[in-house]
C-alpha positions in Angstrom: 239.3 -84.2 59.0 238.4 -80.6 59.8 235.2 -79.6 61.4 233.8 -76.1 60.9 231.8 -74.8 63.9 229.5 -71.9 63.4 227.7 -70.2 66.3 225.1 -67.6 65.8 223.4 -65.4 68.4 220.2 -63.6 68.0 219.7 -60.1 69.2 217.7 -61.5 72.1 220.5 -63.9 73.1 223.1 -61.0 72.9 220.8 -58.9 75.1 220.6 -61.7 77.7 224.3 -62.2 77.6 224.9 -58.4 78.2 222.3 -58.5 81.0 224.1 -61.5 82.6 227.5 -59.7 82.5 226.0 -56.5 84.0 224.2 -58.5 86.7 227.4 -60.4 87.4 229.4 -57.2 88.0 226.6 -55.7 90.1 226.3 -58.8 92.3 230.1 -58.9 92.7 230.1 -55.2 93.8 227.3 -55.8 96.3 229.1 -58.9 97.6 232.4 -57.0 98.0 230.7 -54.2 99.9 228.9 -56.6 102.2 232.1 -58.5 102.9 233.9 -55.1 103.6 231.2 -54.3 106.2 231.6 -57.7 107.8 235.4 -57.1 108.0 234.8 -53.7 109.5 232.6 -55.3 112.2 235.4 -57.8 112.9 237.8 -54.9 113.3 235.5 -53.1 115.7 235.1 -56.3 117.8 238.8 -56.8 118.1 239.8 -53.2 119.0 238.7 -53.4 122.7 240.8 -56.6 123.1 244.0 -55.0 121.7 243.8 -51.3 122.6 242.9 -49.5 125.8 240.0 -47.4 124.6 239.5 -44.2 126.5 237.0 -43.0 123.9 235.1 -44.5 121.0 236.9 -42.6 118.2 239.0 -45.7 117.2 235.8 -47.8 116.8 233.7 -45.1 115.1 236.6 -44.2 112.8 236.5 -47.6 111.0 234.9 -46.9 107.6 234.0 -48.8 104.4 234.4 -47.6 100.8 231.7 -49.3 98.7 232.5 -51.1 95.5 230.5 -50.3 92.3 229.9 -52.3 89.1 232.4 -50.0 87.3 235.0 -50.3 90.1 235.1 -53.7 91.8 237.1 -52.6 94.7 235.9 -52.2 98.3 238.1 -51.0 101.1 238.0 -51.1 104.9 240.0 -48.2 106.5 240.2 -46.2 109.7 240.1 -42.4 109.7 242.5 -42.0 112.5 246.3 -41.7 112.0 246.9 -43.4 115.4 245.4 -46.6 114.0 247.8 -46.8 111.1 250.8 -46.8 113.3 249.6 -50.0 115.1 248.9 -52.1 112.0 251.3 -54.9 111.1 253.4 -54.2 108.0 254.0 -50.5 108.7 257.7 -50.2 109.6 258.1 -46.4 109.7 258.5 -44.9 113.2 256.6 -41.8 114.4 259.0 -38.9 113.7 258.8 -35.7 115.7 259.7 -33.2 113.0 261.5 -30.1 114.3 260.6 -30.7 118.0 260.9 -33.9 120.1 258.2 -36.3 121.2 257.2 -36.8 124.8 257.1 -40.5 125.8 255.6 -41.1 129.3 257.5 -43.3 131.6 254.3 -44.8 133.1 252.6 -47.9 131.6 249.7 -47.2 129.2 247.1 -48.3 131.7 248.2 -45.5 134.2 248.8 -42.7 131.8 245.3 -41.2 131.2 244.4 -39.2 128.1 246.8 -36.8 126.2 244.9 -33.9 127.8 245.4 -35.4 131.3 249.2 -35.8 130.7 249.5 -32.2 129.3 247.5 -30.8 132.3 249.7 -32.7 134.7 252.9 -31.4 133.1 251.6 -27.8 133.2 250.7 -28.2 136.9 254.2 -29.6 137.6 255.7 -26.4 136.2 253.7 -24.3 138.6 254.8 -26.1 141.7 258.1 -25.7 143.6 259.2 -29.2 142.5 259.4 -28.4 138.8 260.4 -30.9 136.1 263.8 -30.6 134.6 265.5 -32.3 131.6 268.8 -34.1 131.7 269.8 -35.4 128.3 266.6 -37.0 126.9 265.0 -37.8 130.3 262.5 -35.6 132.2 262.9 -35.8 136.0 261.0 -34.5 139.0 262.0 -34.4 142.6 259.6 -36.4 144.9 260.4 -34.3 148.0 262.2 -31.1 149.0 265.5 -33.1 149.2 267.8 -33.4 146.2 267.2 -37.1 145.9 265.3 -39.3 145.1 264.2 -38.4 141.5 261.2 -39.6 139.7 261.4 -40.2 135.9 258.4 -38.5 134.3 259.1 -39.3 130.7 261.5 -39.2 127.8 262.1 -36.8 124.8 262.7 -38.6 121.5 263.2 -37.6 117.9 261.3 -40.7 116.8 259.4 -43.6 118.4 259.0 -47.1 117.2 255.5 -48.3 117.9 254.8 -52.0 118.4 252.3 -53.2 115.8 249.3 -54.8 117.5 246.6 -55.2 114.8 246.8 -57.4 111.7 244.2 -55.5 109.6 245.1 -57.4 106.4 244.8 -60.8 108.1 241.4 -60.0 109.7 240.1 -58.6 106.3 241.4 -61.6 104.4 239.6 -64.0 106.8 236.4 -62.1 106.3 236.7 -62.3 102.5 237.4 -66.1 102.5 234.6 -66.7 105.0 231.8 -64.6 103.5 232.4 -63.7 99.8 231.6 -67.0 98.1 228.4 -67.5 100.1 227.1 -63.9 99.6 228.0 -63.8 95.9 226.3 -67.1 95.3 223.2 -66.0 97.2 222.9 -62.8 95.3 223.3 -64.5 91.9 220.7 -67.1 92.8 218.3 -64.4 93.9 218.9 -62.4 90.7 218.3 -65.6 88.5 215.0 -66.2 90.3 213.7 -62.6 90.5 215.6 -60.8 87.8 216.4 -58.0 90.2 219.7 -56.8 91.4 
């Protein structure tokens, strides 16, 4: 036995359906953008625990690209190249190009800023106990005697940087935690008020 099912929609019903589809995309874009801002705030809270921040450029460099109804993609990113080298999943080392990279021998906490290190190296070249290079190691005498020598740093063609920040994991947790709630709230608000 065959049953024929016939569905008809009036122009009013079609207009409502189109409005619902448009509102659905708009609410999804707003939700994605709000979740991206929540993930950015999570990034900013974690930076001081993982990095030694000498300035605020790493925190202020965290940005959000907003989603739109036409493009349902929102992104969290950082403007600084330094940040990208410390994210899990990036395996390429920092390459020096034609020259070599200076790697300080001191621990990060004792190094100071790049300007401090450069100024210190310039001052060393103006003193009697100048730095000198043996192989890939930079030495400096600690007294007028030939020995002992202090290792100032190393010259490398490339440097492997230890990844310290799981950007994808932090963002994924923010999406799972916030997106369903925000999306539902926005759709309920739209259904009650008719405003996006």
